[in-house]
N, C-alpha and C positions, 0 to 999 in steps of 0.2 A: 214468740211462738206458741202456737195454738194449743190450749190445753188439750184438746183429743189426739193429736199426734205425737203428744210427748207421754201420754198416761201411761203406756207400759212402761218408759222408763221408771217411774216414779216407785214400783213396787221392786222390793227388793226380793234376790234369792235367799230362800230360805234354806237350811242345810234339810236332808231327805225329803222337798218338797221338788214340784216340777219348776223348771224352767219359766222364768217371765219372760215374755214377749219382749224383744229389744226392738228400740225404735229405729227409724231409718238414721241413717247420718245426717247431721243439717245441713242444709245448703251449703255452709261454708265453715269452715275450720277457721279456728280462732288464727288470728296471722300475726306469727312472732316473728322478732328478725334474725338475721340469719347470723348464725355464731361467727363472731371475728377470726380469722384463723390466726392460729398464734404469733405472736412477733418474730417477723423474721430473724433467725439467728445471726449470732455476730459472725463479723467475718472471719475466718479461722486464724487468719495471721493479723495483728493489727500493731504496729509499733507505736512504740511506749515512749520513743524519744525522738527526736528531731537531730539529725548527724550534720554538722555544715560541713562542707567541701573543706578539703585543704588546698591552701596556695599552693599554684606550682611550684617545683621545684627545677633549676637547672639539670637537664637531663633526663627530667623524668616524666614518662611520658602515658605511663599507666592509668593515673587519674583521668585522663581522656579518653579512654578506652572502652567498650561498651562492657558492664558486669559480665562475668562468667557464669553462669549458669551451674549451682552445685547441689546435689540432694544432700541433706541434714547427717544422715548417717555417714556416708560418702567423706563428707568433709572433716566430721570428728574423727574419723578412722585413720585418714591421713595427715591427721595434725597439722588443716589447716585452718580449723575452726575450734576456741574455747567455749565450752557451751555450761552452762548451771541451769538444772530444771528442780520446780516445786510443784506442786499439783494438790489440790482437795480431794483425789481419788474418786472423781466423779466429773464433773462437768468443764471443771478449768485446771490449765496446766502452762504455767508462767515460765518462760526462759531467758535468760541472759547469756545474748550470742555476743562474741568478738572474732572478726576476722583477722587472723593470724598471717594472711599474705600480704604482700605490697601493693595488689590490685585490687579493685572492687570487686564483690562477687555477689550473685543472687543465690539465697539459699534457697529451697524449697523441703517444705515439711510435706510428705505425701499423706493422704488418706489412708488410714490400716497402720500405720508405724506405730508401735506399742512402746509403752514405757513402763518399768517397776519399781515398786518399794517392796522390800520384803516380799508377802504375799499378796500385796495390791499389784494389781494392772489394771492400763486405760488402753485406750485407742485413740487415735486423730479418727474425728467424724469428718472435718473436710480438709482437703489440702490447700496452701498457700503458700506466699512467697515473700521474702522480707529482703530490702537490699542492705548490704552491709558495705561501710569504707574501712580500709585497713587500721586497725589498732582502735577502732570506737564500738564500744558495747553498748547493746541495744537491747533493750527489754520487750518481750512481745509477750502477746495471750492465744495461747494454742487452745481449741474447742476440742474436747476430749467426751469420751464414756467411761463408765466403768464397765468391765467383760465380766464380773463379779459383784452378785449380792453381797460377799462377804466383804469387800473393799471397807477399809477404817476410814470412816470421812474425817479427813484432819489434816493440816498442811504440814507435809513433810518432801525428803528429798527424793529425786528419782533419778534413774539412768535410763537412757535406753534399752531396750528389749529387741533381742532378735527372734521374738515370736511371731507369728502372725495367723490369724484368720480366717481361712477362704472362705469359711461359712458366710463370714459379714460381708463380702466383696459387691454384692449385689445393694445390698442396703446402702453401702457408701456410696455406690454410683450412683446410686435414686436421691440420697442427701444431695452430693455435688450437685446436680443439674435443677436440685427443689431448694432453694434457701429457704421458702416460706414453711418447711418443715420444721418445728422447734425441735431443741436440746431436748425438752422431756419426754418429747414423743420418740427421738432416736433413743435418749438412753433407754427406752422402754422396749423398744423393737430389740436393740441390743441383747436385753437379758434373757427377751424370748428366744432370741437365736442362739443363745451360747446354755441357758439353763432353763428355758421353757418354762418361766416362774408361772404358779396359779395366781389366780385374780385374786385372793385373799393378800398377796406377797406386795402385790402393786397397787390396791385400791386404796383411796382413802376412805372411802366408806366401809361399813360392817359388812363384811361376807356372811350369807347365813350358813354357810358351811362348814362352821365348825372352826377348828383352832389351824393357825398359820402350820401349812406341812412343811415345814424348812427349820433346819437346824440355826438359822442365821436371823438375825434382826434387819429386818428390810424395809425399816420405816424409812430410812434416808432416800428410799428408790420409790417412794408411795407418788403416787401423780393423782390429778383430778380426772374424774370421769371421758372428759372431752378429750384428753391427752391418751385416755387407753382406747378409743374408738378410734381416734388420729391412728394410732401405731396398727390396729389391726386395716386401715383403710391403706398403709404405708406395705405392710408387709401383705397384703392382697397386691397391691400394686408389682412386687417383685417376685410374685410369684409363689409366695407360702401356702401351701394348701392351708385355707381354716379348721381344719380336723385337728391339724397338727398343733395348732396352737393353743396351750393347756388352759390360758387365762379365759379363752371363748367358748370354754365347755360350760361354765357356771351359767345358768339360763339369769340368772340376777342381775347380770352386765344388762341385757337388752331392757330390761323395765328400767334400770337407774339409768340408763343413758336418755330413752323416751320421755323421763318425765323431767329430766334438768333442761329449760326452754333452752339454754346454748348450746347444748351438745345435741338435742332433739334433731334438727337437720341433719348434723351429718349420721347420727345413730340411722335416720331413715333412709337417709343414699346407704350406709352399708348394708341393714339388713333389708334391704330392698322393699320399704313400705312406701307406697304413693299417698299424695293427699287423699285421695278418694277412698282409700284401703285402710285409711289410717282409723277411722271409729270401729271398723270392724276389729281390728287388734285390740282395742282399748275393750272391747264387749268381748272378745275371746280371753283376754286376762283375766278379767273378773269373773267370768264364768266358769274358763275351763282353765287358768293358769296354775302354776307352783303352787300349792297349798301354802308355802312361807311367803310368798312375793303379791298373791290375787288383790289383796287389799290396796298396792300401791298403785293400781288401776285407778282407783278413787281418786287418787292426787293428779294422776293424769287427767284426767275429767274436769276437775275442778280447774286446772291451770288453763287448758285449751278448749274447753267447752263450758265455759261459766254459766252461761244460760240454763242450759240443761243441769248443771250441776245444784244450782240455787233452788231447783224443783225437787232433782233428785234426793240428793244429800240428806235434808231434813226427815224424809221419809225412812231413809236406813237407818237414820242416828235414832227414831223411836221405836224402830221394830225389835219388839221382846225376844223375839224368835231367832232375832241374830246373831249370831258370834259377837262377843265382846271388841275383837278385834277389828271388826270390820264398823262395829259402830263408833266405836272411838276414830278410825279412821277417816268414818265421814264425817264427823265431826270437827278433825283437823282439817279436813281437805275443804270444808266452807271457807275456813280465813285464807285458803290458798287460791280461792278465786279473786281477791283483790278487790272485792266489790261492797262497796256502801250497804247494801241491802241485803249483805249476809250477818253486818253487824248484830240488828235486831234479832235476826234469827237467831242466833249463837247464844245472844240475853234469855232470850224466851226458853231458847233449849235446856239452858241451864237452872232457870227456873223449875221447867215441867221434870229434870230428870234429878233435882236437888242437888243444892251446893254441898251436902256430906258426900255424896256418892264419886266414883270416880269417874262417871259420866260427865255428872254437873259439875266437876272441877275441869274437867278437860273444855266443855264449852265452854267455861267462865275464863279459861286459861287463853283458848282459842281467839274469844273475844279481843281480849287484852291485847294480844298480839296481833290483830288484824288494826285494831284501832292505832295502834302503834305504827305499824306501815301504813295505814292512810293517811295519818298525819304528817310520815319523812313524803308521803309522796306529793303532798298540798303544799308542803313546804319546797320541796325541788321545783313545783309547777309557778309557785310565787315568785321564788328566784329567778326563773329562768324568764318569766316575763318582763321581772325588773331589770334584767341584763338589757333585755330586746329594747326594752322603753329609754332603757339609757344610753344605748347605742345607737337609736335613733336618733333622739336627741340632740347627741353630739356632731351630727351632718349638719346643721345649720348653725 
């Protein structure tokens, strides 16, 4: 990149001063791999035992007939099915089912069926069926989600519930048609619809908004940023208004999602940020973003525009009129470029700023962090090259 083209970039914004000219977006953004969609959810019902057919008996023709279809709840109420249920209060419910009739039956567990254990309540996420021979117990696993963040996460006995949650019908229908939507995403969406939890209750990163505004410990329901963004995409797909979702109100989520390489493509889709507009997004966040998160933009620039960062960030780190949070973030962001060229820059900054100062120690620690990551990257490349060489050699 020509120095004339980026000279404006290199000047940090100083509190109280005029805004420096921002450079034009580089010709092409850094290429990042698209995030892998969460692993496809487990089949709602999976038989854990194989039942061998009984030998035919004289006069008994029921074994050759087609199994009757029965609803789980109906079959239990009519005494045609014996069942025991144990679950963890969140994503898994195990059931031991035994057909009490003389003929084979197909038991259907519908999405939306609820189970309870004390104050715990869970709901079936995806419907499924299981075939049962007479008098042969079969264990199955049912995919569930907690309907309350107060659920106790522990193995315990459950019973069928007569409850229903109509507000979840659209979500459950969507889940049935989209097997790629993961259980953490569905669980987060369920709690968004039943309790409308704030971002601080579901995010693994520390929200800057303060203490958790809930009476319950929601640590069992915290998920990755990628899951939160895909939850919001799912809620949008079923027609939930974005302004009605509490976790979407906190502006920290947007920049947290944008600086995560695996989450960034989904975040750009959700927030409507095109590749050509991304540079303007980072500029706006750094110059006009929320006071508590403006410095996060430096990490985004480092990760996705490393060539610019190598020229820009050392000047921000050296600017004495800059607030310390920006200087420290600029130093740490240099390590995020994952470029070998950043290593001598960090070592020089450590010497210039003084190893006995906070800034100097930050530069020294960032240099160690970068050096460690570069060594890991080099080892991975060596291992890959060795594997490919061995594979090629085995062909002859």
